[in-house]
N, C-alpha and C positions, 0 to 999 in steps of 0.2 A: 787356131791359132790369130791372132794379131795380125801377123806380119801378113801371114798366110791371104787373110780375110781383107785387112786394107790397098796390098799392092800387087795380090795375086802373082807373087813371086814365089817361083812352087823354090818348098823346103822337101828333098829329104827325110825321106823315114825317120834312117837313120838316124836323123838328127832333132826328130821329132818326140821320139822315147826319152833318151834320156833327161829333153823339157820336163815330159813333163811326165818321170818319176821324179825328176829335180835330185837328180844325182850328180855331181859337180866333175866328182872325177870324171864318168864318163861324158858328161857333155865336153869335155875339155880334150877328153881322148879324141870323139868324134871330129869335132868341130879341125879337131889338126889334123885329124885322116880325110874328111871334105879335103879342105885346104890342099890338102900335098896333092889331092886328084886331078884338083881342077890343076898347080903350077905344071901339075907331069903334062897335060893334055895342050897346055899353053908353052907352053916351056921355049921349042922351038922357034911360036914366032915371035918369040918379045927379043929387042935388042938389050933394053934395061933388064938389071936384074935386082931391082929395088922392090921391093915388098912390102903395105902399110896394111898392118890389119891393126886394128883396135879393139880393145878389152873394154871398151869403158868408162874407161879410169878403175877394172881393179887390175889392183899391178901382180899380181901374184898369181892372175890370170893369163895375163900378158906376158910374161917373167916363163911364164912353163910351153904360153906356145913358143915362142924370139927362142927356150929352149932345143924345142924341141925338130922347129923346120931347121932349123942350124946343127939338129943333127944327121936332119934329111937329106940336105941340102949343103 
């Protein structure tokens, strides 16, 4: 994948498979799950509870992500 090859950023397999399958619902669900896991890990380390997540102009995806994270946190 381009991002992994160019940047060396490790991308979890659970995010790669839905991307390869081009399954939008699965992509969004796994993305939210990954963000949630990361936030739980750092939750006690941050004072400010403001979160910025970009959906690169995809309003539907942005709203989905925001609603899901609002339910969890």
